[in-house]
GULUMVEX-723111 format. One line per 2 residues: number of its first residue (from 1); for each residue x, y, z of C-alpha. Coordinates in nm, 4 decimals. Example, Ala and Ser with C-alpha at 12.3 -4.5 7.8 and 13.67 -1.06 7.14 Angstrom:
REM residues 2
1	1.2300 -0.4500 0.7800 | 1.3670 -0.1060 0.7140
//
This chain:
REM residues 416
1	8.7597 10.3838 8.6168 | 8.7190 10.4865 8.2453
3	8.7195 10.8600 8.3602 | 9.0757 10.8019 8.5226
5	9.1887 10.6189 8.1828 | 9.1145 10.9224 7.9846
7	9.3193 11.1355 8.2238 | 9.6134 10.8955 8.1658
9	9.5579 10.9123 7.7959 | 9.5655 11.2620 7.8132
11	9.8761 11.2877 8.0111 | 10.0494 11.0444 7.7547
13	9.9571 11.3090 7.4723 | 10.1144 11.5869 7.6670
15	10.4196 11.3500 7.7131 | 10.4661 11.3331 7.3239
17	10.5650 11.6918 7.3178 | 10.7567 11.6948 7.6394
19	10.9710 11.4096 7.5162 | 11.0465 11.5532 7.1707
21	11.4020 11.5965 7.2385 | 11.4569 11.3768 7.5581
23	11.5400 11.0368 7.6543 | 11.2152 10.8662 7.7439
25	11.3669 10.6111 7.9632 | 11.4854 10.8687 8.2080
27	11.1454 11.0337 8.2164 | 10.9346 10.7209 8.2431
29	10.9472 10.4784 8.5636 | 10.7319 10.1610 8.5671
31	10.7096 9.9593 8.8670 | 10.4957 9.7028 9.0461
33	10.4308 9.4616 9.3190 | 10.2326 9.1939 9.4500
35	10.1313 8.9372 9.7175 | 10.0316 8.5808 9.6498
37	9.8785 8.4447 9.9849 | 9.6777 8.1770 10.1180
39	9.4879 8.1932 10.4539 | 9.3188 7.9193 10.6868
41	9.0712 7.9243 10.9438 | 8.9655 7.6845 11.2170
43	8.6057 7.8473 11.2361 | 8.3737 7.8001 10.9380
45	8.0786 7.9749 11.1135 | 8.1939 8.3205 10.9949
47	8.4556 8.5035 10.7473 | 8.7650 8.6644 10.8871
49	8.8434 8.9684 10.6483 | 9.1376 9.1835 10.6102
51	8.9747 9.5217 10.5522 | 8.6271 9.6618 10.5822
53	8.5616 9.6701 10.2091 | 8.5669 9.3041 10.1512
55	8.2483 9.1214 10.1812 | 8.3864 8.7830 10.1981
57	8.7000 8.6244 10.3745 | 8.8366 8.3054 10.5220
59	8.6256 8.0863 10.7171 | 8.2510 8.0321 10.5979
61	8.3047 8.1622 10.2373 | 8.6560 8.0259 10.1582
63	8.8678 7.7909 10.3361 | 9.1403 7.7800 10.2424
65	9.1417 8.1515 10.0953 | 9.3652 8.2382 9.8403
67	9.2220 8.6095 9.7876 | 9.2157 8.7613 10.1338
69	9.5769 8.9139 10.1164 | 9.6546 8.8495 9.7396
71	9.7041 9.1634 9.5508 | 9.8664 9.3010 9.2386
73	9.9577 9.6583 9.1455 | 10.1524 9.8340 8.8714
75	10.2550 10.2043 8.8825 | 10.4005 10.4377 8.6093
77	10.5570 10.7741 8.7094 | 10.6189 11.0265 8.4136
79	10.8307 11.3206 8.4350 | 10.6287 11.5834 8.2181
81	10.8637 11.8574 8.3051 | 11.1162 11.9099 8.6068
83	10.8672 12.0250 8.8276 | 10.5472 11.8286 8.6985
85	10.4866 11.4280 8.7733 | 10.2203 11.2163 8.6410
87	10.1481 10.9131 8.8422 | 9.8965 10.6410 8.7901
89	9.8578 10.2982 9.0006 | 9.6386 10.0301 8.9180
91	9.5557 9.7932 9.1830 | 9.3653 9.4453 9.1625
93	9.2456 9.2977 9.4953 | 8.9574 9.1454 9.6671
95	8.6933 9.4203 9.7190 | 8.3064 9.4122 9.8237
97	8.1791 9.2237 9.5234 | 8.1972 8.8822 9.6706
99	8.5221 8.7330 9.5464 | 8.5854 8.9855 9.2578
101	8.9158 9.1575 9.1879 | 8.8323 9.3968 8.9267
103	9.1087 9.6441 8.9090 | 9.0842 10.0021 8.9531
105	9.2856 10.3120 8.9919 | 9.4339 10.3598 9.3326
107	9.6695 10.6616 9.2213 | 9.5854 10.8922 8.9251
109	9.7258 11.2494 8.9712 | 9.9320 11.5332 8.8514
111	10.2074 11.6427 9.1185 | 10.3698 11.9900 9.0748
113	10.6917 12.0664 9.2935 | 10.6645 12.4283 9.3753
115	10.9994 12.4236 9.5446 | 11.2037 12.1398 9.7042
117	11.0062 12.1740 10.0116 | 10.6433 12.2347 9.8764
119	10.4393 12.0327 9.6364 | 10.0948 12.0646 9.5096
121	9.8730 11.7764 9.3915 | 9.5467 11.6996 9.1976
123	9.3674 11.3688 9.1157 | 9.3364 11.0543 9.2829
125	9.5643 10.9793 9.5582 | 9.5757 10.7538 9.8722
127	9.3843 10.9000 10.1717 | 9.6241 10.9872 10.4552
129	9.4407 10.7995 10.7250 | 9.7070 10.5651 10.8953
131	10.0758 10.5174 10.9691 | 10.1250 10.3282 10.6457
133	9.8514 10.4426 10.4296 | 10.0704 10.5067 10.1321
135	10.2542 10.1678 10.1456 | 9.9991 9.9376 10.2819
137	9.9067 9.7873 9.9595 | 10.2825 9.6982 9.9190
139	10.2894 9.3797 10.1132 | 10.6992 9.3799 10.0567
141	10.7037 9.7072 10.2475 | 10.5293 9.5608 10.5713
143	10.6636 9.3370 10.8310 | 10.3707 9.1333 10.8681
145	10.1067 8.9633 10.6057 | 9.8806 9.2370 10.6463
147	9.8147 9.5673 10.8377 | 9.6717 9.4850 11.1828
149	9.2968 9.4575 11.1371 | 9.2051 9.5976 11.4601
151	9.3073 9.9322 11.3544 | 9.3058 9.9283 10.9901
153	8.9382 9.7882 10.9652 | 8.8279 10.1159 11.1218
155	8.7980 10.3250 10.7832 | 8.6532 10.2341 10.4458
157	8.8532 10.5463 10.2957 | 9.1437 10.3867 10.0784
159	9.1686 10.6873 9.8477 | 9.0319 11.0221 9.7824
161	8.9672 11.2467 9.4688 | 9.0818 11.5982 9.5101
163	9.3705 11.8253 9.6062 | 9.6564 11.8123 9.8329
165	9.9680 12.0044 9.9479 | 10.2645 11.8961 10.1432
167	10.5595 12.0885 10.2835 | 10.8704 11.9507 10.4381
169	11.1581 12.1182 10.6508 | 11.4386 12.0378 10.8648
171	11.3946 12.0853 11.2520 | 11.7406 12.0158 11.4080
173	11.8100 11.6545 11.3027 | 11.4610 11.5710 11.2244
175	11.2730 11.5991 10.9020 | 10.9302 11.7375 10.9400
177	10.6457 11.6717 10.6618 | 10.3291 11.8558 10.6800
179	10.0127 11.7716 10.4364 | 9.6884 11.8884 10.4031
181	9.4101 11.7887 10.1593 | 9.0344 11.7802 10.0634
183	8.8450 11.5586 9.8361 | 8.5612 11.2981 9.7863
185	8.5077 10.9400 9.7436 | 8.2049 10.7350 9.6278
187	8.2078 10.3855 9.7086 | 7.9743 10.0798 9.7188
189	8.0306 9.8194 9.9914 | 7.8114 9.4963 9.9610
191	7.6931 9.3421 10.2857 | 7.4317 9.0960 10.3751
193	7.1360 9.3371 10.3680 | 7.2432 9.4596 10.0316
195	7.4821 9.7067 9.8651 | 7.5490 10.0200 10.0606
197	7.6354 10.3225 9.8681 | 7.8820 10.5650 10.0441
199	7.9685 10.9109 9.9838 | 8.2330 11.1006 10.1719
201	8.3456 11.4615 10.1607 | 8.6716 11.4825 10.3166
203	8.9107 11.7206 10.4852 | 9.2482 11.5984 10.6047
205	9.5765 11.7221 10.7877 | 9.8652 11.5138 10.9259
207	10.2085 11.5656 11.0391 | 10.5242 11.3307 11.0374
209	10.8413 11.3510 11.2121 | 11.1333 11.1541 11.0948
211	11.4836 11.1147 11.2700 | 11.7138 10.8272 11.1934
213	11.5142 10.5036 11.2262 | 11.2238 10.6653 11.4013
215	10.8856 10.7926 11.2546 | 10.6009 10.9533 11.4428
217	10.2696 11.0445 11.2743 | 9.9774 11.2288 11.3685
219	9.6569 11.2667 11.1400 | 9.3116 11.3995 11.1447
221	9.0292 11.3749 10.9020 | 8.6665 11.5169 10.9209
223	8.4295 11.3950 10.6715 | 8.0561 11.4115 10.5736
225	7.9260 11.0622 10.5067 | 7.5998 10.9667 10.3353
227	7.4951 10.6172 10.3166 | 7.2148 10.4951 10.0714
229	7.0346 10.1874 9.9592 | 6.6898 10.0713 9.8634
231	6.6487 9.9067 10.2123 | 6.7307 10.2045 10.4001
233	6.4789 10.4218 10.1942 | 6.2119 10.2035 10.3264
235	6.3371 10.2357 10.6652 | 6.2850 10.6118 10.6474
237	5.9350 10.5595 10.5065 | 5.8588 10.3277 10.7941
239	5.9991 10.5616 11.0662 | 5.8135 10.8699 10.9098
241	5.4806 10.6462 10.9273 | 5.5446 10.5465 11.3037
243	5.6139 10.9316 11.3706 | 5.2955 11.0235 11.1945
245	5.1027 10.7524 11.4171 | 5.2245 10.9315 11.7164
247	5.4327 10.6063 11.8241 | 5.6372 10.6773 12.1274
249	6.0117 10.6839 12.0621 | 5.9892 10.6949 11.6952
251	6.1048 11.0562 11.6290 | 6.3889 11.0306 11.8954
253	6.5416 10.6913 11.7327 | 6.4931 10.8341 11.3742
255	6.6859 11.1528 11.4690 | 6.9524 10.9272 11.6287
257	6.9725 10.7140 11.3163 | 7.0689 10.9985 11.0862
259	7.2652 10.8644 10.7888 | 7.2867 11.1597 10.5519
261	7.5459 11.4404 10.5977 | 7.6718 11.2748 10.9054
263	7.9790 11.4488 11.0578 | 8.2677 11.2204 11.1428
265	8.5902 11.2675 11.3043 | 8.8945 11.0314 11.2596
267	9.2123 11.0552 11.4407 | 9.5247 10.8481 11.4299
269	9.8634 10.8640 11.6032 | 10.1438 10.6104 11.5043
271	10.5220 10.5446 11.5502 | 10.7452 10.3205 11.3974
273	11.1224 10.2372 11.4495 | 11.3536 10.0296 11.2562
275	11.7133 10.0363 11.3118 | 11.9987 9.8143 11.4416
277	11.8035 9.4890 11.4156 | 11.5051 9.5994 11.6319
279	11.1763 9.7044 11.4805 | 10.8541 9.8176 11.6185
281	10.5237 9.9598 11.5050 | 10.2230 10.0899 11.7044
283	9.9246 10.2824 11.6202 | 9.6087 10.4391 11.7922
285	9.3009 10.5155 11.5940 | 8.9546 10.6562 11.6966
287	8.6537 10.7075 11.4657 | 8.3634 10.9140 11.5989
289	8.0341 10.9311 11.4232 | 7.7684 11.2082 11.5220
291	7.4910 10.9211 11.4652 | 7.3958 10.6053 11.6093
293	7.3679 10.4522 11.2436 | 7.7386 10.3782 11.2478
295	7.9340 10.2566 11.5489 | 8.2122 10.4764 11.7154
297	8.5191 10.2516 11.7691 | 8.8744 10.2827 11.8915
299	9.1622 10.0532 11.7693 | 9.5215 10.0044 11.8854
301	9.7971 9.7800 11.8345 | 10.1514 9.7110 11.9049
303	10.3946 9.4966 11.6840 | 10.7471 9.4341 11.7369
305	11.0389 9.2112 11.6110 | 11.3791 9.1621 11.5449
307	11.5809 9.1265 11.1981 | 11.8335 8.8348 11.2472
309	11.9885 8.8596 10.8999 | 11.7173 8.7885 10.6531
311	11.5070 8.6198 10.9022 | 11.2715 8.8615 11.1066
313	11.0309 8.7145 11.3584 | 10.7601 8.9551 11.4889
315	10.4647 8.9497 11.7326 | 10.1679 9.1673 11.7726
317	9.8780 9.2420 12.0347 | 9.5869 9.4379 11.9437
319	9.2512 9.5651 12.0731 | 8.9194 9.6741 11.8883
321	8.7071 9.8818 12.1403 | 8.3546 9.9937 12.1242
323	8.2625 10.3257 12.2846 | 7.9026 10.4568 12.3505
325	7.7305 10.1525 12.2566 | 7.3813 10.2495 12.1252
327	7.0841 10.1548 12.3328 | 6.7337 10.2403 12.1706
329	6.4006 10.2559 12.3897 | 6.1218 10.0215 12.3117
331	5.9486 10.0864 11.9664 | 5.6180 9.9549 11.8850
333	5.5917 9.8854 11.5250 | 5.2389 9.7266 11.5389
335	5.0858 10.0030 11.3687 | 5.2721 9.9389 11.0116
337	5.2927 9.6634 10.7758 | 5.4649 9.3696 10.9415
339	5.7318 9.3799 10.6656 | 5.8167 9.7362 10.7374
341	5.7939 9.6632 11.1041 | 6.0472 9.3891 11.0875
343	6.2829 9.6116 10.8610 | 6.2801 9.8782 11.1109
345	6.3636 9.6236 11.3931 | 6.6461 9.4611 11.2016
347	6.7969 9.7976 11.0853 | 6.7804 9.9521 11.4727
349	6.9239 9.6145 11.5964 | 7.2213 9.6311 11.3671
351	7.3105 9.9594 11.5092 | 7.2996 9.8502 11.8633
353	7.5420 9.5351 11.7892 | 7.8562 9.5414 11.9957
355	8.1934 9.5522 11.7910 | 8.4699 9.4346 12.0093
357	8.7494 9.1906 12.0073 | 9.1279 9.1183 12.1075
359	9.3937 8.9684 11.8973 | 9.7450 8.8436 11.9275
361	9.9799 8.7415 11.6444 | 10.3261 8.6050 11.5644
363	10.4874 8.5313 11.2441 | 10.8245 8.5299 11.0591
365	10.9540 8.6692 10.7467 | 11.2238 8.5793 10.5199
367	11.3788 8.8166 10.2644 | 11.5000 8.5733 10.0001
369	11.6559 8.8147 9.7576 | 11.5868 9.0502 9.4653
371	11.2637 9.2040 9.6087 | 11.1180 8.8644 9.7263
373	10.9851 8.7876 10.1027 | 10.8274 8.4896 10.2264
375	10.6008 8.5029 10.5375 | 10.4119 8.2861 10.7568
377	10.1658 8.4406 11.0414 | 9.9270 8.3026 11.3046
379	9.6384 8.5328 11.4370 | 9.4505 8.4370 11.7651
381	9.1283 8.6554 11.7547 | 8.9305 8.6603 12.0925
383	8.5568 8.7625 12.0076 | 8.2964 8.7943 12.3071
385	7.9569 8.6802 12.2834 | 7.6729 8.8704 12.1198
387	7.8941 9.0560 11.8583 | 7.9971 8.9716 11.4975
389	8.3417 9.1821 11.5914 | 8.3850 9.2733 11.2388
391	8.3432 8.9209 11.1140 | 8.1017 8.8782 10.8120
393	7.8743 8.6058 10.6961 | 7.8251 8.4733 11.0228
395	7.5879 8.2083 11.1680 | 7.3553 8.2904 11.4568
397	7.5763 8.0633 11.6872 | 7.8826 8.2463 11.6046
399	7.7138 8.5777 11.6930 | 7.5778 8.4619 12.0124
401	7.8880 8.2833 12.1585 | 8.2278 8.3723 12.2609
403	8.4658 8.2374 11.9944 | 8.8384 8.2184 11.9747
405	8.9442 8.2061 11.6062 | 9.2820 8.0791 11.4904
407	9.3812 8.2271 11.1502 | 9.6923 8.0782 10.9801
409	9.8482 8.2859 10.6795 | 10.1386 8.2318 10.4421
411	10.2462 8.4908 10.1623 | 10.4984 8.5775 9.9003
413	10.5390 8.9448 9.8442 | 10.7437 9.0922 9.5571
415	10.8251 9.3953 9.3901 | 10.9876 9.4849 9.0593
//
């Protein structure tokens, strides 16, 4: 975070000369947004979380929970020249360090408008992963309390540090936007078995077509993933020992559990419509890992509703699908230390976990006035047996049993 702060200070220094004879109020725009929210679960044997970065949620750790969806953000846009703009956005929300809400930079970049159609950008910017990636932190911009988890849990990549370019043009009555970028992200995510250190090298491309109240988007990301922590280093040592001892299936399983430089494909297709009272939003996403260390999943949802003046009821249906669930052959760990053998068994079993669930939801939004919206929402999550289904901090009973979990949420969104 300190590095990005230095960038912002350097931008400020540039502004001093740029603004020598200019009206600062016309060149600097400060805005903000936030959500104050509470959630309640009827199952205290596990935590329901709003995104994959969170290591706690509502249920076991917090019930009720005031941090699941609460978020605060501030953004400053500085026009340095008619073509060059600096943007910095600071976000405070719950991440993976238990209930911590340490602020961080979600945006910190320079954008150069080559023309009215073409821009170049360098620095930190939101990764174009989903239909509403750029606005998903702004609760006021979303119809529901949170983006549908069965899709938005699929990727931990919130932002990327790198470069991108965008080009837009008219195609008949439609506005077409094309974007491509490269970047990287280093991220720590705390889990029950310790802190996992992720590194992503990302290449992305997406296209959006807008026409009236309709918006269609398709995006593709290819990234290489590294995952490291102390326990996984010991796992590799243990698997090397089993291979050296000639244990059957050890080499096969170790190769399938590759966690360094893992090729990954991520595809998302989405559509939204909001005109004449009716609004709908639907999205499909797929992640494909070339390794059994992480699960390959599909997610899909449909959300729809209607604006009755300032009141907008809505409903949703969604599904999280596990494809090609890993199944490892038997592995005899008796030739190594029991502690290492237990670690090998636990890591392999974790990669064989089933991750599936279905959900339905309903809610209502009330646009009060002046940038405030009040929302109430009910989510009903159906989890099959023998899976955590993206819940965390779960009991053995929760994992082994099928569960139907009710989540009640209320949120006040605001912008300024």
